C-alpha positions in Angstrom: -16.1 -23.3 19.5 -19.3 -23.3 21.1 -20.5 -20.0 22.7 -21.2 -21.5 26.0 -17.8 -23.0 26.0 -16.0 -19.7 25.3 -18.0 -18.1 28.0 -17.4 -20.5 30.5 -13.6 -20.3 30.0 -13.7 -16.6 30.0 -15.4 -16.3 33.2 -13.3 -19.6 34.9 -10.0 -17.8 33.6 -10.3 -14.4 35.3 -11.6 -15.7 38.7 -8.1 -16.5 40.1 -6.6 -13.2 38.6 -9.6 -11.4 40.6 -8.9 -13.4 43.9 -5.1 -13.1 43.6 -5.4 -9.2 43.3 -8.1 -9.1 46.3 -5.6 -11.0 48.5 -2.5 -9.4 47.8 -3.9 -5.9 48.4 -6.5 -6.0 51.2 -5.6 -6.4 54.6 -6.3 -9.9 56.5 -8.8 -8.5 58.7 -11.1 -7.1 55.9 -10.9 -10.5 54.1 -11.5 -12.2 57.3 -14.5 -10.1 58.5 -17.8 -11.8 58.8 -20.7 -9.4 57.8 -23.2 -11.1 59.9 -23.5 -14.5 61.8 -24.2 -17.2 59.2 -22.6 -15.2 56.4 -19.5 -16.2 54.8 -16.3 -13.8 54.8 -14.4 -13.2 51.6 -11.8 -15.5 53.1 -14.5 -18.3 53.6 -15.8 -17.6 49.9 -12.2 -18.3 48.6 -11.8 -21.5 50.8 -14.9 -22.7 49.3 -13.9 -22.1 45.7 -10.7 -24.0 46.2 -12.5 -26.8 47.8 -15.1 -27.0 44.7 -12.0 -26.8 42.4 -10.3 -29.5 44.2 -13.1 -32.0 44.9 -16.4 -30.8 43.0 -16.3 -29.4 39.4 -13.5 -31.4 37.9 -14.5 -34.6 39.7 -18.0 -34.1 38.3 -16.6 -33.1 34.8 -14.6 -36.3 34.6 -17.5 -38.3 35.7 -19.4 -36.8 32.7 -16.7 -37.8 30.2 -16.4 -41.2 31.8 -20.1 -41.6 31.7 -20.5 -41.9 35.7 -23.0 -40.8 37.6 -22.2 -38.2 40.6 -21.8 -39.1 44.1 -23.0 -36.5 46.8 -21.0 -33.5 47.6 -21.4 -31.7 51.1 -20.3 -28.1 50.5 -20.5 -27.6 54.5 -17.7 -30.3 55.0 -15.1 -29.1 57.1 -11.4 -28.5 55.5 -8.9 -28.1 58.3 -6.0 -27.8 55.6 -7.6 -24.8 53.9 -8.2 -22.9 57.4 -4.5 -23.0 58.2 -3.5 -21.6 55.0 -2.9 -17.9 54.4 -5.2 -15.9 51.8 -2.4 -15.6 49.7 -1.6 -19.4 50.1 -5.2 -20.1 49.1 -5.3 -17.7 45.9 -2.2 -19.5 44.6 -3.5 -22.9 45.1 -6.8 -21.8 43.7 -4.9 -20.6 40.5 -3.0 -24.0 40.3 -6.3 -25.9 40.4 -8.1 -24.0 37.9 -5.2 -23.8 35.2 -5.6 -27.7 35.5 -9.6 -27.4 35.1 -9.0 -25.0 32.4 -6.8 -27.9 30.5 -9.7 -30.5 31.3 -12.2 -27.9 30.0 -10.2 -27.7 26.8 -11.1 -31.2 25.9 -14.8 -30.7 25.8 -16.4 -30.5 22.3 -20.0 -29.3 21.3 -21.4 -32.9 21.2 -20.2 -33.4 24.6 -22.5 -30.6 26.0 -25.3 -32.9 25.7 -23.7 -35.9 27.9 -25.9 -36.8 30.8 -25.4 -38.5 34.3 -27.5 -38.8 37.3 -27.1 -36.4 40.0 -28.3 -37.6 43.5 -30.4 -34.8 44.4 -31.3 -33.6 40.9 -31.6 -36.7 38.5 -30.7 -36.5 35.1 -28.3 -33.4 34.1 -26.2 -32.5 31.3 -22.6 -31.4 30.9 -23.8 -27.9 29.3 -25.9 -27.5 32.5 -22.9 -28.4 34.7 -20.8 -26.1 32.8 -23.3 -23.1 33.5 -23.3 -23.9 36.9 -19.6 -23.8 37.4 -19.3 -20.4 36.0 -22.3 -19.0 38.0 -20.9 -20.6 41.0 -17.6 -18.7 40.4 -19.4 -15.5 39.9 -21.9 -16.0 43.0 -19.2 -16.5 45.7 -16.9 -13.8 44.2 -20.0 -11.5 44.4 -20.7 -12.8 48.0 -17.0 -11.9 49.1 -17.1 -8.5 47.7 -20.5 -8.0 49.3 -18.7 -8.9 52.6 -16.0 -6.8 52.1 -18.3 -3.7 51.1 -20.1 -4.0 54.4 -17.7 -1.9 56.6 -17.4 0.9 54.0 -21.2 0.9 53.4 -21.7 1.0 57.4 -19.8 4.0 57.5 -20.3 6.3 54.6 -22.7 8.5 56.2 -25.3 10.3 54.3 -24.5 8.1 51.2 -25.4 5.0 52.8 -28.8 5.0 51.2 -27.1 4.3 47.9 -25.9 0.9 49.3 -29.1 -0.4 51.1 -29.7 -3.1 48.5 -26.3 -4.5 49.5 -26.4 -4.6 53.2 -26.5 -8.0 54.5 -28.1 -7.5 58.0 -30.8 -5.4 56.5 -31.7 -8.1 53.9 -31.7 -11.0 56.3 -33.9 -9.2 58.6 -36.6 -8.2 56.1 -36.4 -11.7 54.4 
């Protein structure tokens, strides 16, 4: 099997487990805490990952296999059904969707990786690029969630706070 496929499958298979662990052990107030106006809470990151798992990556994956160009995707589109669910329900739904996605991913062969379609914003893209993006997207939003979770701890660690300056969301936004 192709190294890219192995790595992508490894990342995609671990993300639901990480989220299930987070939502089953952390209190809701920490999961829903917005670190700064305009930033996402950990819960917002999970909601977005579930939305992307339902309506973005598998849809685009199937488009590649069918040779169909992509339609636009709005990541800021509201999803009231996601807002109404408890974090543990979201993690379970995400895990189920991800299992289905991993079955789809198991259909990829090395020669499929060079398939191309047209993206409405980026032009010609390959399946390999989509797979790289899918894995990076998982990791990015998990790190983003963990950064949000870190904020109240970092802000209250006294003299050790200097060790965490690179991870303080408010400071980074002000300096940018």
